[in-house]
C-alpha positions in Angstrom: 21.7 -7.0 -6.6 24.2 -6.1 -9.6 27.1 -3.9 -8.4 28.9 -1.6 -10.7 31.8 -3.9 -10.7 29.5 -6.8 -12.1 28.1 -4.4 -14.9 31.8 -3.6 -15.9 32.7 -7.2 -16.2 29.7 -8.1 -18.0 30.1 -5.4 -20.6 33.4 -6.7 -21.2 32.3 -10.3 -21.4 29.8 -9.4 -23.9 32.2 -7.7 -26.4 34.6 -10.7 -26.0 31.8 -13.1 -26.7 30.4 -11.6 -29.7 33.8 -11.2 -31.3 33.7 -13.0 -34.8 36.1 -15.9 -34.8 38.6 -14.2 -37.3 38.9 -11.4 -34.9 39.2 -13.6 -31.8 42.1 -15.7 -33.7 43.6 -12.3 -34.8 44.1 -11.2 -31.1 45.3 -14.7 -30.2 47.9 -14.7 -33.1 46.5 -17.5 -34.6 45.6 -18.2 -38.2 42.6 -20.1 -39.6 44.4 -23.4 -39.2 45.5 -22.4 -35.4 49.1 -22.0 -36.7 50.9 -19.0 -34.8 50.8 -15.7 -36.8 51.6 -12.1 -35.9 48.9 -10.7 -33.2 46.6 -8.2 -34.9 43.4 -6.2 -34.1 44.2 -5.2 -30.6 43.5 -1.7 -30.9 40.3 -2.2 -32.5 39.3 -4.6 -29.9 40.4 -2.1 -27.1 38.4 0.7 -28.9 35.2 -1.7 -28.9 35.8 -2.4 -25.3 35.8 1.2 -24.5 33.0 2.1 -26.5 30.9 -0.3 -24.4 31.2 2.3 -21.5 29.4 4.9 -23.4 26.9 5.2 -20.7 29.5 5.9 -18.1 31.6 9.1 -17.0 35.1 7.8 -16.3 37.1 9.6 -13.6 40.9 9.5 -13.5 41.6 10.9 -10.1 39.6 14.4 -10.6 39.5 14.4 -14.3 36.0 13.3 -15.9 36.1 11.9 -19.4 34.0 9.8 -21.8 34.8 6.4 -22.7 37.2 6.9 -25.8 39.7 8.4 -23.5 40.2 4.9 -21.9 40.9 3.1 -25.1 44.8 3.2 -24.9 44.6 1.9 -21.6 42.3 -1.0 -22.5 44.6 -1.7 -25.6 47.6 -1.7 -23.2 45.7 -4.1 -20.9 44.8 -6.4 -23.9 48.5 -6.8 -24.8 49.4 -7.7 -21.2 47.0 -10.6 -21.3 49.0 -13.8 -21.7 49.0 -15.2 -25.3 47.9 -18.7 -23.8 44.8 -17.5 -22.2 44.0 -15.6 -25.6 44.5 -18.6 -27.5 42.7 -20.9 -25.2 39.6 -18.6 -25.7 39.7 -19.7 -29.2 38.9 -23.3 -28.1 35.0 -23.6 -28.5 34.9 -25.7 -25.5 36.7 -23.1 -23.3 35.6 -20.2 -24.9 33.1 -19.0 -22.3 35.4 -19.7 -19.2 38.5 -18.0 -20.9 36.5 -15.1 -22.2 35.3 -14.6 -18.4 38.9 -14.8 -17.1 40.0 -12.3 -19.6 37.0 -10.0 -18.8 38.0 -10.2 -15.2 41.6 -9.2 -15.8 40.5 -6.2 -18.0 38.0 -5.3 -15.4 40.3 -5.4 -12.6 42.7 -3.3 -14.5 40.1 -0.7 -15.2 38.7 -0.6 -12.0 42.0 -0.1 -10.3 42.8 2.8 -12.6 39.5 4.5 -13.1 36.0 5.2 -11.3 33.0 4.7 -13.3 29.7 6.6 -12.8 26.7 5.9 -14.6 25.2 9.0 -16.2 21.9 9.8 -15.0 19.0 9.7 -17.2 20.9 8.1 -19.9 20.3 4.3 -20.7 22.5 3.9 -23.7 25.4 5.5 -25.2 23.5 6.3 -28.4 21.0 8.4 -26.5 20.3 11.6 -28.4 21.2 13.9 -25.4 24.2 12.2 -24.2 26.5 15.4 -24.5 23.9 17.4 -22.7 23.5 14.7 -19.8 27.4 14.6 -19.5 27.8 18.3 -19.3 25.1 18.8 -16.9 26.1 15.9 -14.5 29.8 16.5 -14.8 30.7 20.1 -16.3 32.5 21.1 -13.1 34.0 17.7 -12.3 34.1 16.5 -8.9 35.6 19.6 -7.5 32.7 21.9 -8.4 31.0 21.5 -5.1 28.8 18.6 -6.0 29.2 15.3 -4.4 28.6 13.4 -7.6 
């Protein structure tokens, strides 16, 4: 049975796996010839990872928020991943293993800081009633007398 932690890690792995090669190299600070260059695109990648949690309510202590609120924290975490690990993930032979390691680092940081709860009756972030489902389930936050 899959745990919530597994779902968080898998969502991050998927985002990292489908990154176009030029974006992966930019995040690793490499050019097309694998020469070191300035790291680019970290904020966009952080935003993309945060968006992958659109079907979750995210709690920071007692405050509930939507996925865009965690983008700055994800970006900060992405910057903290060692450059060597990012560069190793550009190697086709090590892409999956290094991507999984990066996903583990990111998910561990997220789960240490935030509590994720799947929205009831919402299968995807693009659900037309996302706002309504969020409000119904979490309008009073955790302190509103419901046990979440």
